[in-house]
VOZADREN-679908 format. One record per residue (C-alpha): residue in one letter; residue number from 1; y, x, z. Coordinates in steps of 0.2 Angstrom, whole numbers. Example, Ala and Ser with C-alpha at 12.3 -4.5 7.8 and 13.67 -1.06 7.14 Angstrom:
% residues 2
<r aa="A" i="1" v="-22" u="62" w="39"/>
<r aa="S" i="2" v="-5" u="68" w="36"/>
END
This chain:
% residues 374
<r aa="M" i="1" v="108" u="-20" w="48"/>
<r aa="T" i="2" v="89" u="-25" w="43"/>
<r aa="G" i="3" v="78" u="-14" w="50"/>
<r aa="I" i="4" v="59" u="-11" w="42"/>
<r aa="L" i="5" v="43" u="-9" w="53"/>
<r aa="T" i="6" v="31" u="-1" w="39"/>
<r aa="F" i="7" v="19" u="12" w="38"/>
<r aa="Y" i="8" v="31" u="23" w="31"/>
<r aa="W" i="9" v="24" u="38" w="41"/>
<r aa="A" i="10" v="7" u="39" w="30"/>
<r aa="D" i="11" v="5" u="52" w="16"/>
<r aa="D" i="12" v="-3" u="39" w="5"/>
<r aa="C" i="13" v="8" u="35" w="-11"/>
<r aa="G" i="14" v="6" u="16" w="-9"/>
<r aa="A" i="15" v="11" u="16" w="8"/>
<r aa="M" i="16" v="28" u="23" w="5"/>
<r aa="L" i="17" v="30" u="14" w="-12"/>
<r aa="Q" i="18" v="28" u="-1" w="-3"/>
<r aa="A" i="19" v="42" u="4" w="11"/>
<r aa="Y" i="20" v="54" u="12" w="-2"/>
<r aa="A" i="21" v="52" u="-5" w="-13"/>
<r aa="L" i="22" v="57" u="-16" w="1"/>
<r aa="K" i="23" v="72" u="-5" w="7"/>
<r aa="Q" i="24" v="78" u="-3" w="-11"/>
<r aa="Y" i="25" v="77" u="-22" w="-12"/>
<r aa="L" i="26" v="89" u="-26" w="2"/>
<r aa="E" i="27" v="101" u="-14" w="-5"/>
<r aa="T" i="28" v="101" u="-19" w="-21"/>
<r aa="Q" i="29" v="104" u="-38" w="-15"/>
<r aa="G" i="30" v="122" u="-28" w="-6"/>
<r aa="E" i="31" v="110" u="-28" w="15"/>
<r aa="Q" i="32" v="111" u="-12" w="24"/>
<r aa="A" i="33" v="93" u="-7" w="28"/>
<r aa="E" i="34" v="84" u="6" w="35"/>
<r aa="M" i="35" v="67" u="10" w="40"/>
<r aa="I" i="36" v="61" u="11" w="59"/>
<r aa="P" i="37" v="57" u="29" w="63"/>
<r aa="Y" i="38" v="40" u="21" w="73"/>
<r aa="A" i="39" v="26" u="35" w="67"/>
<r aa="P" i="40" v="12" u="37" w="82"/>
<r aa="V" i="41" v="-2" u="49" w="83"/>
<r aa="K" i="42" v="-14" u="37" w="82"/>
<r aa="L" i="43" v="-10" u="33" w="68"/>
<r aa="T" i="44" v="1" u="49" w="57"/>
<r aa="G" i="45" v="-16" u="61" w="65"/>
<r aa="R" i="46" v="-24" u="56" w="51"/>
<r aa="Y" i="47" v="-16" u="65" w="39"/>
<r aa="W" i="48" v="-14" u="81" w="50"/>
<r aa="W" i="49" v="-20" u="101" w="44"/>
<r aa="C" i="50" v="-35" u="96" w="54"/>
<r aa="P" i="51" v="-37" u="75" w="56"/>
<r aa="L" i="52" v="-38" u="67" w="72"/>
<r aa="S" i="53" v="-49" u="54" w="73"/>
<r aa="A" i="54" v="-44" u="39" w="85"/>
<r aa="E" i="55" v="-52" u="26" w="97"/>
<r aa="D" i="56" v="-47" u="11" w="107"/>
<r aa="R" i="57" v="-58" u="13" w="124"/>
<r aa="G" i="58" v="-56" u="-1" w="134"/>
<r aa="G" i="59" v="-36" u="2" w="132"/>
<r aa="A" i="60" v="-36" u="17" w="134"/>
<r aa="I" i="61" v="-34" u="29" w="114"/>
<r aa="H" i="62" v="-45" u="41" w="115"/>
<r aa="Y" i="63" v="-44" u="58" w="101"/>
<r aa="W" i="64" v="-56" u="70" w="92"/>
<r aa="P" i="65" v="-56" u="82" w="79"/>
<r aa="S" i="66" v="-59" u="79" w="60"/>
<r aa="R" i="67" v="-72" u="91" w="56"/>
<r aa="S" i="68" v="-75" u="83" w="38"/>
<r aa="G" i="69" v="-58" u="79" w="36"/>
<r aa="L" i="70" v="-53" u="100" w="42"/>
<r aa="K" i="71" v="-65" u="106" w="29"/>
<r aa="R" i="72" v="-58" u="95" w="14"/>
<r aa="N" i="73" v="-42" u="101" w="18"/>
<r aa="I" i="74" v="-47" u="121" w="22"/>
<r aa="W" i="75" v="-56" u="120" w="4"/>
<r aa="L" i="76" v="-44" u="109" w="-5"/>
<r aa="G" i="77" v="-29" u="124" w="1"/>
<r aa="V" i="78" v="-15" u="126" w="-9"/>
<r aa="S" i="79" v="-16" u="109" w="-16"/>
<r aa="F" i="80" v="-15" u="99" w="1"/>
<r aa="W" i="81" v="0" u="109" w="8"/>
<r aa="K" i="82" v="10" u="107" w="-11"/>
<r aa="R" i="83" v="5" u="88" w="-9"/>
<r aa="K" i="84" v="12" u="86" w="9"/>
<r aa="H" i="85" v="26" u="95" w="5"/>
<r aa="R" i="86" v="29" u="80" w="-11"/>
<r aa="M" i="87" v="26" u="66" w="3"/>
<r aa="R" i="88" v="40" u="74" w="15"/>
<r aa="R" i="89" v="50" u="77" w="1"/>
<r aa="F" i="90" v="50" u="58" w="-6"/>
<r aa="R" i="91" v="49" u="52" w="13"/>
<r aa="R" i="92" v="64" u="59" w="18"/>
<r aa="R" i="93" v="75" u="57" w="3"/>
<r aa="Y" i="94" v="72" u="41" w="-1"/>
<r aa="L" i="95" v="64" u="32" w="17"/>
<r aa="T" i="96" v="73" u="42" w="32"/>
<r aa="K" i="97" v="76" u="57" w="40"/>
<r aa="R" i="98" v="75" u="51" w="56"/>
<r aa="F" i="99" v="61" u="61" w="72"/>
<r aa="P" i="100" v="48" u="47" w="75"/>
<r aa="V" i="101" v="47" u="36" w="88"/>
<r aa="R" i="102" v="30" u="38" w="96"/>
<r aa="R" i="103" v="26" u="23" w="106"/>
<r aa="A" i="104" v="31" u="6" w="105"/>
<r aa="G" i="105" v="38" u="5" w="122"/>
<r aa="K" i="106" v="50" u="19" w="117"/>
<r aa="L" i="107" v="56" u="7" w="103"/>
<r aa="S" i="108" v="72" u="-2" w="105"/>
<r aa="L" i="109" v="80" u="-17" w="91"/>
<r aa="E" i="110" v="95" u="-18" w="97"/>
<r aa="L" i="111" v="105" u="-14" w="83"/>
<r aa="Y" i="112" v="97" u="-26" w="72"/>
<r aa="G" i="113" v="97" u="-41" w="68"/>
<r aa="H" i="114" v="83" u="-43" w="59"/>
<r aa="V" i="115" v="66" u="-34" w="56"/>
<r aa="L" i="116" v="54" u="-34" w="42"/>
<r aa="V" i="117" v="40" u="-33" w="48"/>
<r aa="G" i="118" v="27" u="-26" w="34"/>
<r aa="S" i="119" v="21" u="-26" w="18"/>
<r aa="D" i="120" v="4" u="-15" w="20"/>
<r aa="Q" i="121" v="-9" u="-18" w="34"/>
<r aa="V" i="122" v="2" u="-18" w="47"/>
<r aa="W" i="123" v="-11" u="-33" w="57"/>
<r aa="N" i="124" v="-28" u="-22" w="53"/>
<r aa="P" i="125" v="-33" u="-17" w="70"/>
<r aa="V" i="126" v="-46" u="-3" w="60"/>
<r aa="I" i="127" v="-30" u="5" w="51"/>
<r aa="T" i="128" v="-22" u="2" w="66"/>
<r aa="V" i="129" v="-32" u="7" w="82"/>
<r aa="D" i="130" v="-34" u="-11" w="89"/>
<r aa="L" i="131" v="-18" u="-20" w="84"/>
<r aa="D" i="132" v="-4" u="-11" w="87"/>
<r aa="D" i="133" v="9" u="-17" w="99"/>
<r aa="A" i="134" v="23" u="-14" w="89"/>
<r aa="Y" i="135" v="17" u="-21" w="73"/>
<r aa="I" i="136" v="12" u="-39" w="84"/>
<r aa="G" i="137" v="29" u="-39" w="91"/>
<r aa="N" i="138" v="26" u="-32" w="108"/>
<r aa="I" i="139" v="43" u="-23" w="108"/>
<r aa="P" i="140" v="52" u="-23" w="127"/>
<r aa="K" i="141" v="70" u="-19" w="118"/>
<r aa="K" i="142" v="71" u="-32" w="105"/>
<r aa="G" i="143" v="91" u="-39" w="109"/>
<r aa="N" i="144" v="95" u="-54" w="99"/>
<r aa="C" i="145" v="84" u="-49" w="84"/>
<r aa="R" i="146" v="74" u="-60" w="75"/>
<r aa="L" i="147" v="57" u="-54" w="69"/>
<r aa="I" i="148" v="51" u="-60" w="50"/>
<r aa="S" i="149" v="33" u="-51" w="44"/>
<r aa="Y" i="150" v="36" u="-47" w="25"/>
<r aa="A" i="151" v="19" u="-48" w="15"/>
<r aa="A" i="152" v="10" u="-42" w="29"/>
<r aa="S" i="153" v="-10" u="-40" w="28"/>
<r aa="F" i="154" v="-24" u="-41" w="37"/>
<r aa="G" i="155" v="-35" u="-30" w="26"/>
<r aa="S" i="156" v="-47" u="-45" w="22"/>
<r aa="A" i="157" v="-44" u="-63" w="23"/>
<r aa="S" i="158" v="-45" u="-67" w="39"/>
<r aa="L" i="159" v="-43" u="-56" w="60"/>
<r aa="P" i="160" v="-60" u="-51" w="66"/>
<r aa="E" i="161" v="-64" u="-64" w="81"/>
<r aa="A" i="162" v="-61" u="-49" w="96"/>
<r aa="Y" i="163" v="-39" u="-47" w="92"/>
<r aa="R" i="164" v="-37" u="-65" w="87"/>
<r aa="E" i="165" v="-30" u="-72" w="105"/>
<r aa="K" i="166" v="-20" u="-55" w="105"/>
<r aa="F" i="167" v="-10" u="-59" w="87"/>
<r aa="K" i="168" v="-11" u="-80" w="92"/>
<r aa="K" i="169" v="0" u="-75" w="106"/>
<r aa="S" i="170" v="12" u="-62" w="102"/>
<r aa="V" i="171" v="15" u="-65" w="84"/>
<r aa="G" i="172" v="17" u="-83" w="89"/>
<r aa="E" i="173" v="30" u="-79" w="102"/>
<r aa="N" i="174" v="39" u="-66" w="94"/>
<r aa="F" i="175" v="41" u="-71" w="73"/>
<r aa="S" i="176" v="51" u="-82" w="69"/>
<r aa="A" i="177" v="45" u="-82" w="52"/>
<r aa="V" i="178" v="27" u="-76" w="43"/>
<r aa="S" i="179" v="21" u="-71" w="29"/>
<r aa="V" i="180" v="7" u="-61" w="24"/>
<r aa="R" i="181" v="3" u="-52" w="5"/>
<r aa="E" i="182" v="-16" u="-60" w="2"/>
<r aa="K" i="183" v="-16" u="-80" w="-4"/>
<r aa="R" i="184" v="-33" u="-81" w="5"/>
<r aa="T" i="185" v="-26" u="-75" w="20"/>
<r aa="A" i="186" v="-12" u="-88" w="23"/>
<r aa="P" i="187" v="-21" u="-106" w="27"/>
<r aa="F" i="188" v="-32" u="-96" w="40"/>
<r aa="A" i="189" v="-15" u="-87" w="48"/>
<r aa="S" i="190" v="-7" u="-103" w="48"/>
<r aa="E" i="191" v="-21" u="-113" w="57"/>
<r aa="L" i="192" v="-22" u="-98" w="71"/>
<r aa="L" i="193" v="-4" u="-98" w="73"/>
<r aa="N" i="194" v="-1" u="-119" w="70"/>
<r aa="R" i="195" v="13" u="-117" w="57"/>
<r aa="P" i="196" v="18" u="-111" w="40"/>
<r aa="V" i="197" v="14" u="-95" w="34"/>
<r aa="F" i="198" v="20" u="-89" w="16"/>
<r aa="D" i="199" v="7" u="-80" w="3"/>
<r aa="V" i="200" v="20" u="-67" w="-5"/>
<r aa="L" i="201" v="21" u="-52" w="-15"/>
<r aa="D" i="202" v="20" u="-33" w="-10"/>
<r aa="P" i="203" v="36" u="-25" w="-12"/>
<r aa="V" i="204" v="31" u="-16" w="-24"/>
<r aa="L" i="205" v="33" u="-31" w="-35"/>
<r aa="L" i="206" v="48" u="-36" w="-30"/>
<r aa="L" i="207" v="54" u="-21" w="-43"/>
<r aa="G" i="208" v="56" u="-21" w="-61"/>
<r aa="R" i="209" v="50" u="-7" w="-75"/>
<r aa="A" i="210" v="63" u="3" w="-76"/>
<r aa="D" i="211" v="68" u="3" w="-58"/>
<r aa="W" i="212" v="52" u="12" w="-54"/>
<r aa="L" i="213" v="57" u="24" w="-70"/>
<r aa="K" i="214" v="71" u="30" w="-61"/>
<r aa="I" i="215" v="60" u="39" w="-49"/>
<r aa="A" i="216" v="46" u="45" w="-58"/>
<r aa="R" i="217" v="42" u="61" w="-61"/>
<r aa="P" i="218" v="26" u="63" w="-75"/>
<r aa="P" i="219" v="16" u="75" w="-82"/>
<r aa="S" i="220" v="20" u="86" w="-95"/>
<r aa="E" i="221" v="2" u="81" w="-101"/>
<r aa="K" i="222" v="1" u="62" w="-110"/>
<r aa="G" i="223" v="-15" u="51" w="-116"/>
<r aa="Y" i="224" v="-27" u="57" w="-103"/>
<r aa="V" i="225" v="-37" u="43" w="-93"/>
<r aa="L" i="226" v="-33" u="42" w="-76"/>
<r aa="I" i="227" v="-43" u="39" w="-61"/>
<r aa="Y" i="228" v="-33" u="30" w="-43"/>
<r aa="W" i="229" v="-47" u="28" w="-32"/>
<r aa="T" i="230" v="-47" u="22" w="-12"/>
<r aa="E" i="231" v="-66" u="27" w="-11"/>
<r aa="P" i="232" v="-78" u="35" w="-27"/>
<r aa="N" i="233" v="-86" u="26" w="-37"/>
<r aa="E" i="234" v="-100" u="34" w="-50"/>
<r aa="S" i="235" v="-98" u="18" w="-63"/>
<r aa="L" i="236" v="-80" u="22" w="-62"/>
<r aa="V" i="237" v="-82" u="42" w="-66"/>
<r aa="A" i="238" v="-96" u="35" w="-80"/>
<r aa="Y" i="239" v="-84" u="25" w="-89"/>
<r aa="A" i="240" v="-71" u="35" w="-88"/>
<r aa="G" i="241" v="-80" u="50" w="-95"/>
<r aa="R" i="242" v="-86" u="40" w="-108"/>
<r aa="I" i="243" v="-66" u="31" w="-112"/>
<r aa="A" i="244" v="-60" u="50" w="-112"/>
<r aa="A" i="245" v="-74" u="58" w="-125"/>
<r aa="Q" i="246" v="-68" u="44" w="-138"/>
<r aa="L" i="247" v="-49" u="48" w="-133"/>
<r aa="G" i="248" v="-53" u="68" w="-136"/>
<r aa="T" i="249" v="-45" u="70" w="-119"/>
<r aa="R" i="250" v="-48" u="73" w="-100"/>
<r aa="V" i="251" v="-51" u="61" w="-84"/>
<r aa="I" i="252" v="-38" u="65" w="-70"/>
<r aa="Q" i="253" v="-40" u="60" w="-55"/>
<r aa="I" i="254" v="-25" u="61" w="-41"/>
<r aa="S" i="255" v="-31" u="51" w="-28"/>
<r aa="F" i="256" v="-43" u="54" w="-10"/>
<r aa="P" i="257" v="-57" u="53" w="-5"/>
<r aa="V" i="258" v="-64" u="70" w="-15"/>
<r aa="E" i="259" v="-78" u="70" w="-19"/>
<r aa="K" i="260" v="-87" u="88" w="-26"/>
<r aa="K" i="261" v="-100" u="81" w="-33"/>
<r aa="F" i="262" v="-88" u="72" w="-48"/>
<r aa="L" i="263" v="-80" u="89" w="-50"/>
<r aa="D" i="264" v="-88" u="96" w="-68"/>
<r aa="R" i="265" v="-84" u="76" w="-74"/>
<r aa="L" i="266" v="-66" u="76" w="-71"/>
<r aa="S" i="267" v="-50" u="86" w="-67"/>
<r aa="L" i="268" v="-42" u="86" w="-50"/>
<r aa="C" i="269" v="-22" u="84" w="-47"/>
<r aa="I" i="270" v="-21" u="80" w="-32"/>
<r aa="E" i="271" v="-5" u="91" w="-26"/>
<r aa="G" i="272" v="8" u="75" w="-31"/>
<r aa="G" i="273" v="18" u="62" w="-19"/>
<r aa="P" i="274" v="23" u="46" w="-23"/>
<r aa="A" i="275" v="35" u="51" w="-37"/>
<r aa="E" i="276" v="21" u="60" w="-47"/>
<r aa="F" i="277" v="9" u="45" w="-46"/>
<r aa="I" i="278" v="20" u="33" w="-55"/>
<r aa="G" i="279" v="24" u="48" w="-65"/>
<r aa="Y" i="280" v="6" u="50" w="-69"/>
<r aa="I" i="281" v="1" u="32" w="-73"/>
<r aa="Q" i="282" v="17" u="29" w="-83"/>
<r aa="N" i="283" v="10" u="43" w="-95"/>
<r aa="A" i="284" v="-10" u="40" w="-95"/>
<r aa="A" i="285" v="-21" u="30" w="-108"/>
<r aa="C" i="286" v="-27" u="19" w="-94"/>
<r aa="V" i="287" v="-30" u="17" w="-78"/>
<r aa="L" i="288" v="-46" u="16" w="-67"/>
<r aa="T" i="289" v="-44" u="10" w="-51"/>
<r aa="N" i="290" v="-50" u="0" w="-35"/>
<r aa="S" i="291" v="-34" u="4" w="-28"/>
<r aa="F" i="292" v="-23" u="-14" w="-26"/>
<r aa="H" i="293" v="-5" u="-2" w="-28"/>
<r aa="A" i="294" v="-13" u="7" w="-43"/>
<r aa="T" i="295" v="-18" u="-10" w="-50"/>
<r aa="A" i="296" v="-1" u="-14" w="-43"/>
<r aa="F" i="297" v="9" u="-1" w="-57"/>
<r aa="S" i="298" v="-3" u="-2" w="-71"/>
<r aa="I" i="299" v="3" u="-20" w="-71"/>
<r aa="L" i="300" v="22" u="-14" w="-65"/>
<r aa="L" i="301" v="23" u="0" w="-80"/>
<r aa="E" i="302" v="12" u="-12" w="-92"/>
<r aa="K" i="303" v="-3" u="-1" w="-96"/>
<r aa="P" i="304" v="-22" u="-4" w="-98"/>
<r aa="F" i="305" v="-31" u="-7" w="-85"/>
<r aa="L" i="306" v="-50" u="-11" w="-74"/>
<r aa="S" i="307" v="-48" u="-12" w="-58"/>
<r aa="F" i="308" v="-66" u="-9" w="-50"/>
<r aa="Q" i="309" v="-74" u="-19" w="-34"/>
<r aa="H" i="310" v="-72" u="-10" w="-19"/>
<r aa="R" i="311" v="-86" u="-12" w="-7"/>
<r aa="R" i="312" v="-77" u="-22" w="8"/>
<r aa="L" i="313" v="-57" u="-23" w="2"/>
<r aa="N" i="314" v="-55" u="-35" w="-13"/>
<r aa="T" i="315" v="-45" u="-47" w="-8"/>
<r aa="R" i="316" v="-27" u="-42" w="-11"/>
<r aa="I" i="317" v="-36" u="-33" w="-28"/>
<r aa="E" i="318" v="-42" u="-51" w="-33"/>
<r aa="D" i="319" v="-25" u="-63" w="-26"/>
<r aa="L" i="320" v="-17" u="-52" w="-36"/>
<r aa="L" i="321" v="-26" u="-51" w="-53"/>
<r aa="E" i="322" v="-27" u="-69" w="-51"/>
<r aa="K" i="323" v="-11" u="-74" w="-49"/>
<r aa="L" i="324" v="-5" u="-65" w="-66"/>
<r aa="G" i="325" v="-19" u="-73" w="-75"/>
<r aa="L" i="326" v="-28" u="-56" w="-76"/>
<r aa="L" i="327" v="-44" u="-58" w="-67"/>
<r aa="S" i="328" v="-55" u="-52" w="-81"/>
<r aa="R" i="329" v="-48" u="-36" w="-79"/>
<r aa="M" i="330" v="-58" u="-36" w="-64"/>
<r aa="K" i="331" v="-74" u="-28" w="-64"/>
<r aa="A" i="332" v="-92" u="-26" w="-53"/>
<r aa="G" i="333" v="-92" u="-12" w="-42"/>
<r aa="T" i="334" v="-108" u="-5" w="-51"/>
<r aa="E" i="335" v="-103" u="-11" w="-65"/>
<r aa="I" i="336" v="-102" u="0" w="-82"/>
<r aa="P" i="337" v="-91" u="-12" w="-91"/>
<r aa="A" i="338" v="-92" u="-10" w="-112"/>
<r aa="D" i="339" v="-81" u="2" w="-120"/>
<r aa="E" i="340" v="-67" u="-11" w="-128"/>
<r aa="A" i="341" v="-65" u="-21" w="-111"/>
<r aa="V" i="342" v="-49" u="-8" w="-104"/>
<r aa="W" i="343" v="-42" u="-12" w="-123"/>
<r aa="E" i="344" v="-44" u="-30" w="-120"/>
<r aa="P" i="345" v="-26" u="-37" w="-126"/>
<r aa="I" i="346" v="-17" u="-42" w="-109"/>
<r aa="V" i="347" v="-2" u="-55" w="-114"/>
<r aa="W" i="348" v="12" u="-43" w="-105"/>
<r aa="D" i="349" v="21" u="-60" w="-112"/>
<r aa="E" i="350" v="12" u="-71" w="-99"/>
<r aa="V" i="351" v="12" u="-58" w="-85"/>
<r aa="R" i="352" v="29" u="-55" w="-84"/>
<r aa="R" i="353" v="31" u="-74" w="-83"/>
<r aa="R" i="354" v="20" u="-77" w="-71"/>
<r aa="L" i="355" v="26" u="-62" w="-62"/>
<r aa="G" i="356" v="44" u="-67" w="-64"/>
<r aa="E" i="357" v="40" u="-84" w="-54"/>
<r aa="E" i="358" v="31" u="-76" w="-41"/>
<r aa="R" i="359" v="46" u="-65" w="-36"/>
<r aa="A" i="360" v="56" u="-77" w="-38"/>
<r aa="F" i="361" v="47" u="-88" w="-22"/>
<r aa="S" i="362" v="45" u="-71" w="-14"/>
<r aa="C" i="363" v="65" u="-67" w="-13"/>
<r aa="R" i="364" v="68" u="-85" w="-10"/>
<r aa="F" i="365" v="56" u="-83" w="5"/>
<r aa="L" i="366" v="69" u="-65" w="13"/>
<r aa="A" i="367" v="83" u="-73" w="8"/>
<r aa="E" i="368" v="80" u="-92" w="18"/>
<r aa="N" i="369" v="76" u="-81" w="34"/>
<r aa="L" i="370" v="87" u="-67" w="34"/>
<r aa="G" i="371" v="99" u="-80" w="34"/>
<r aa="D" i="372" v="117" u="-78" w="27"/>
<r aa="I" i="373" v="113" u="-57" w="25"/>
<r aa="L" i="374" v="106" u="-62" w="6"/>
END
């Protein structure tokens, strides 16, 4: 049995779809795989009706309610609950129905031969509120389980100095093999750990178009301009409006955060979960985004797209686009591209070839480190 320790708990389409993809891939290879239901309040609280913010203060976690988050959720009203219901439905159907464990010290890995930690930003201390013990392997009851990181991410090319010694000691001692998601992260992690570290694909890219369309729930509408962002972007909205006007269609936004100032220029459709996320990309005329997973699914579904630079988090998108020969699809965050930019032809045969090579390497990493399982 192989366990997967990742952000399955997040009410976030990318987080749940990468968890689904890794589990699904292992199962197609004949392995029995399951999500390890680790979901600490310091992480899950940010998705509550009254969201909780958390901060590490000298080893103790302090919590406080997010007033802005509560105001947003009250304003969203029924849409918030519909979205949450669809997230929960996907999680229970495809990931796990098990009751969550809230503390790393309460976890037991003794039933597993291997545990894959990742993908997603499991090693980003900003997200995990300090380096979380579970994701760096500080779990008392490990038994004979082998820990392997698969496509784990710092969220950037390196780790802040304050966390490096803890990471080096814990991951160095607890993990039998290490891989990361970003190409530029691998040399840094390798030097820090003094061992080989490989860069592999995000799990969503281990599956193909046909695999994803099986679970997609597309809307009835087609041909709209789709926005999916992780931070609002004025240039992106302006460009989307120009393209939509040319097509005679509307601009649809399906992501958080929500900015009220843009609502007169786009249609907000945020009630969907992961299956709806895939469906909206499937039926879009084009996709405009600064999200890694929206970029990845635009590629998987072979949609016209542009990725706009995030103010801070560009490493993972740029690395993926570089690997697949698509760096021209990345635009500056303050740039309004030429109208024809999103329609510039993509040689999908070449993209598929490159993706196939990267996928083969990633699958080989899993096969070699899971031993006789795969």
